[in-house]
N, C-alpha and C positions, 0 to 999 in steps of 0.2 A: 410353523410358529403357532403356539396355542393362543387362545383368546386373552388369557390373563397377561401374557407377555406383550401381546400387541397393544392391549389397553395401557400397560405401564409405559411403553414407548411413546404412545400418543400423549399421555399425561405429561411425561418428561419434556416432550417437544413443546407442548403448550406452555409449561412453566418457563422453559428457556426463552421462547418467543416473547412472553410477557416481560421477563427480566430485561431482555435486549431492548424492547420498545420503551421500557421505563428509562433505561440509560439514554436512549435516543431523545426522549422527551426532556429529561433533566438537563442534558447538555446541548439541546437545540440543534441536533445534527441536521435536520431538514433546513433550518435557517442558514447554517454554515455552508451547506452545499449550494444553496441559492446565492449566497454572497461570494462564493468562489466561482461563479459563472456557470454552474450546472443547471441546465434548463430541462423542462418537460420533454420527454421523448415518446413520440408516437402513442400518446394517450396514457403512458405510464409515468408516474412521478419518479424523479431521481431517488427520493428517499426509499421507495418500495424496492427499486432495483438494487440500491446499495445495501438494504437490509437483507435481501436474498443472498448477495455475495458474502456479506458479513457472517451470515448464519452457517456458511459452509464449514468453517473451521470448528465450530462448536458441535456440528452434526457429524463430523468426521467424514465429510463427503468431498470428492474432488469436483472441479468445475463441470466436467462432462456429465457426471451423474446428478449433481445437484442443480444444474442449470439447463444444460442441453437436453437431458432426458426427462426433466421435471415438467409434467403436464399440468401442474396445479399452481403455477406461479401467477397466472393472470396476464402474462405477456410472453412474447416469443424471445428466443435466445438472441436474435438479431438486435433487439433493443438493448440487451446487456452488452453486446459487443460494441454497439454505438456509444454507449456510455464510457466504456473503458478505452476506446480508441480515439475519442474526440480530442484533438490537440489543443483545443481552446479552453478546456476545463483546467482550472488552477488547483490541482491536487496538493501542491506544496502549501498554498495558502490555507486550504481546508485542514490539512494535518496540523499546521502550526496553531491555528485558532482553536481547534478541538483540544489539543494537548495543553494549551495555556489555560483553558477552562478547567480541565481535569487537575492541573497543578494547583490552581487556586483553591479547589476543594481539599486536596491532599494537605495543603499547608494549614488549613483550618483544623485538621485532625492530628497534626504532629507538633511536637515541641519546637519552639522558636530556636532552641539551642542546637537542633539537628542541622548539621552542615549540608548545604545544597551546592552542587557542583555541575558544571557543564562538562560532558565527556565526548571526546571525538574517537570514533572507532572506525577502523578500515579493515573490514572482513571480506573473505572470499565468498562469492555467490556463484556456485558451480552450476553449469547447465550442460552436463555431459552428453545428453542425447540431442541437443539442439543443433541445427545446421543453418537455418535461415533467419534466426533472430537478429534484428537490427543491431549493428555494432558489437556483435558477439566477438569476444576477444580471447587471446591466449594469455592467461594470467599465471604468474609464478607463485606457487604455494610454498611458503618458506618452511612449513612443517614437513611436507613430503619431499621437498626439494625437486618438485616436478611441475611441468606446465599443465594447466587445466583449461578447459573451455568454460567461459563464463564472464563474470564481471567482478570488479571490486566495489563493495558497497561502503561508501563513505557516509557515516552517520554522525550527526550532532544530536546528543541527547542530554536530558536533564535527569539528575539522580540525587537521592538523599541518603544513600547507603542501604536502602531497602528497596526502593522503587526506581526503575529506569524507564523513561519515556522518550521516544524519538521526536525531536522537534523538526528535523529536516534530514534529507538524505539525497545522495546522488549515486546512481548506478554508473560506475566509471568503466569506460573502455580505455583503450590505449591511445595516448597522444601520437603514437607512431603508427603510420598506415600499415607497415609490414606485419604488425602484430594482430591486426584485425582480421577475423575470419569472414566477417560480413560488414558491408558498409551501410550507409543510410539508404533506405529503400524508398521512403515516401518523400515526395516533393511538397514541402509544407510552407505556408506563409511564414515569413521570418518574424512576424509580430506575435505568433502564437506561443503558448507555453510549451507545446510539443517540440517546436523547432529549437527553442532556447535550451530545453532539457537535453536534446541531442548534442548541441554544441558544448554544453557543460560536461557531457560524458567523455568528450575527447580533450578535456582540459586537465592539466596536471593537478594533483591533489593539493599541493601547496597553494595554488591559486584558488582552488575551490574552497579552501578553509575560510578565505576572506568572504566569499559569496554566502556560504551557509551560516556564517557566524554573524 
């Protein structure tokens, strides 16, 4: 890689980071994380960890390359795993509050005559290489008419004909034990968000619509 190309990559990364931090500031992402129960981990702020994960999609990096092998984050990979695996953090509440803030801005920029709707989507989320993921399920794909390994992702979203934003979602496993490839692995406190999420995953979609709506 020549010097000019390297310089352009570094400049683009700097611009991207600046844009994302502006978005985080404008929509109070750090405050929303705190209100959702996310606390400081081993000297690293939840916002810094969340920012590093958020950047992966824009940099075209996977988790291993962008987090595990990255020596410039300022914190170890274990801190990131702690954030993602903690069953007490209310990610559902965080997502909902963030999207509501974004919607309030979008509505200021669009005509009042534009129709707004709530959309329910039930899509396949395939995990073909997975073997030990909790509640991994055999799901039936109606397009291919075959059974796949993965989950059903039930999503409640807001849309205005141009933009679609997810308000809430549930990764669904099967309500039938015989269809599950893997069961619940962790023994969690029943009061935690993680435990409740796992119970929802084994609930029928018709019942979940009441919960996420």
